[in-house]
C-alpha positions as CSV (number, residue, x, y, z in Angstrom):
1,M,-6.5,1.3,-33.3
2,I,-4.0,-1.1,-34.4
3,A,-1.4,1.9,-34.0
4,V,-2.0,2.2,-30.4
5,I,-1.7,-1.6,-29.8
6,L,1.8,-1.9,-31.6
7,I,2.9,0.9,-29.7
8,A,1.8,-0.5,-26.8
9,C,3.5,-3.8,-27.3
10,A,6.6,-1.9,-28.5
11,M,6.9,0.3,-25.0
12,V,6.1,-3.0,-23.1
13,A,9.1,-4.4,-24.7
14,V,11.0,-1.7,-24.5
15,T,9.9,-1.6,-20.5
16,V,11.3,-5.1,-20.3
17,V,14.4,-4.7,-22.2
18,L,15.7,-1.5,-20.0
19,H,14.6,-3.8,-16.5
20,A,16.2,-7.0,-17.6
21,T,19.4,-4.3,-18.4
22,G,18.8,-2.5,-15.2
23,L,19.1,-5.6,-13.2
24,V,22.2,-6.8,-14.7
25,L,23.8,-3.6,-13.7
26,V,22.5,-3.6,-10.4
27,L,23.7,-7.1,-10.1
28,R,27.0,-6.1,-11.4
29,S,27.2,-3.2,-9.1
30,L,26.3,-5.6,-6.1
31,L,29.2,-7.9,-6.8
32,K,31.6,-5.3,-7.3
33,S,30.8,-3.6,-4.1
34,G,32.1,-6.7,-2.1
35,A,33.0,-10.3,-2.9
36,E,30.9,-11.2,0.5
37,L,27.4,-10.4,1.6
38,P,27.3,-8.6,4.7
39,T,26.9,-10.0,8.0
40,Q,26.7,-7.2,10.0
41,T,23.4,-5.1,10.7
42,W,24.6,-1.4,9.6
43,R,26.3,-3.1,6.1
44,I,23.3,-4.9,5.4
45,A,21.1,-1.8,5.8
46,R,24.1,-0.1,3.9
47,L,23.4,-2.5,1.0
48,L,19.8,-2.6,0.8
49,I,19.5,0.8,0.6
50,Y,22.4,1.2,-2.0
51,M,20.0,-1.4,-3.9
52,T,16.8,0.3,-3.7
53,W,18.1,3.4,-5.1
54,L,19.6,1.5,-8.1
55,L,16.2,-0.2,-8.6
56,V,14.0,3.1,-8.2
57,L,16.3,4.7,-10.6
58,V,15.8,1.8,-13.3
59,H,11.9,2.2,-12.6
60,F,12.7,6.0,-13.1
61,T,14.3,5.2,-16.3
62,E,11.2,3.2,-17.3
63,I,9.0,5.8,-16.6
64,T,10.9,8.2,-18.5
65,A,10.4,5.7,-21.7
66,W,6.6,5.7,-21.5
67,A,6.5,9.8,-20.4
68,L,8.6,10.4,-23.7
69,C,6.3,7.8,-25.7
70,Y,3.2,10.0,-24.5
71,L,5.0,13.4,-25.7
72,W,6.2,11.8,-29.0
73,V,2.5,10.5,-29.9
74,G,1.2,13.9,-28.6
75,C,-1.5,12.4,-26.2
76,L,-0.3,14.5,-23.5
77,P,0.4,18.4,-23.4
78,D,4.0,18.7,-22.2
79,A,6.7,16.8,-20.3
80,E,5.4,17.6,-16.7
81,S,2.2,16.0,-17.5
82,A,3.3,13.4,-19.3
83,F,5.9,12.1,-16.5
84,Y,3.0,12.5,-14.0
85,F,0.9,10.3,-15.9
86,S,3.6,8.3,-16.5
87,G,4.5,7.6,-13.0
88,V,0.9,7.4,-11.8
89,S,0.4,4.4,-14.6
90,Y,3.4,2.5,-14.0
91,T,3.1,2.5,-10.3
92,T,-0.8,1.9,-10.5
93,L,-1.8,4.8,-8.2
94,G,-4.2,5.8,-11.1
95,Y,-5.0,9.0,-9.4
96,G,-7.6,9.8,-12.3
97,D,-7.1,13.7,-12.5
98,L,-5.4,13.1,-15.9
99,V,-6.5,11.0,-18.8
100,L,-5.3,10.1,-22.1
101,P,-7.3,11.0,-25.6
102,K,-9.9,8.6,-26.0
103,P,-8.0,6.9,-29.0
104,W,-5.0,6.6,-26.5
105,R,-6.6,5.1,-23.2
106,M,-5.1,1.8,-23.9
107,L,-2.0,3.0,-23.1
108,G,-2.5,4.0,-19.1
109,P,-3.5,0.6,-18.4
110,L,-1.0,-1.3,-20.2
111,E,1.9,0.8,-18.9
112,G,0.2,0.3,-15.4
113,L,0.7,-3.4,-16.3
114,A,4.0,-3.3,-17.4
115,G,5.0,-1.3,-14.2
116,I,3.1,-3.8,-11.9
117,L,5.1,-6.6,-13.5
118,M,8.6,-5.1,-13.4
119,C,8.1,-3.9,-9.7
120,G,7.5,-7.5,-9.3
121,L,10.8,-8.6,-10.7
122,S,12.4,-5.8,-8.6
123,A,10.7,-7.0,-5.5
124,G,12.0,-10.6,-6.5
125,L,15.4,-9.4,-6.4
126,F,15.2,-7.7,-3.3
127,F,13.8,-10.6,-1.5
128,A,16.6,-13.0,-2.9
129,T,19.3,-10.7,-1.9
130,V,17.3,-10.7,1.8
131,T,17.0,-14.6,1.4
132,R,20.7,-15.1,0.6
133,I,21.8,-12.6,3.3
134,Y,19.6,-14.2,6.0
135,T,20.8,-17.4,4.9
136,L,24.3,-16.7,5.4
137,R,23.7,-15.5,8.7
138,I,21.8,-18.7,9.6
139,D,24.9,-21.1,8.6
140,S,27.6,-18.7,10.5
141,K,25.9,-19.4,13.5
C-alpha cells in the first residue's frame, strides 16, 4: 500500500511539473505569435483555437505519463488499455468498463483528482486570456 501511495504522489508531482512546463510553453508561444492581442473576431477565434490545441497537447502529455506508469507497474495489460484508462480517469469520465487490480485502485482516483485540477488551471488560463481580450475591446471603444 505504501508503494502505491508513493507512486501516486510521484505521479501527481510529475503531472504538476508537466502542466506547469506546458503552461509556460503555451504562454511563450502566445506571446511570440503576436505582440498585441487581437481585436478582430476571426483573429480572436484563431488565437483561442490555437491555445486550445496547445492545452489539449499538454493534457495529452500528462495522460501519456499516467498511461506509461500503469504499464510500468504492470497493472494494465497493454498500451491501448493503459491510454484508455488513463484518459477516462484523467478527465473524470470514469466509465468503469476497465478497472485497475485491487492493490492499484487508488491510482485511478488520484489521477482523476490531478486531472481535474490541471483542467482547472487550463480553464483559468483560458478565462484570463478571454478576459484580457474582452477588456482590450472595451477599452478601445
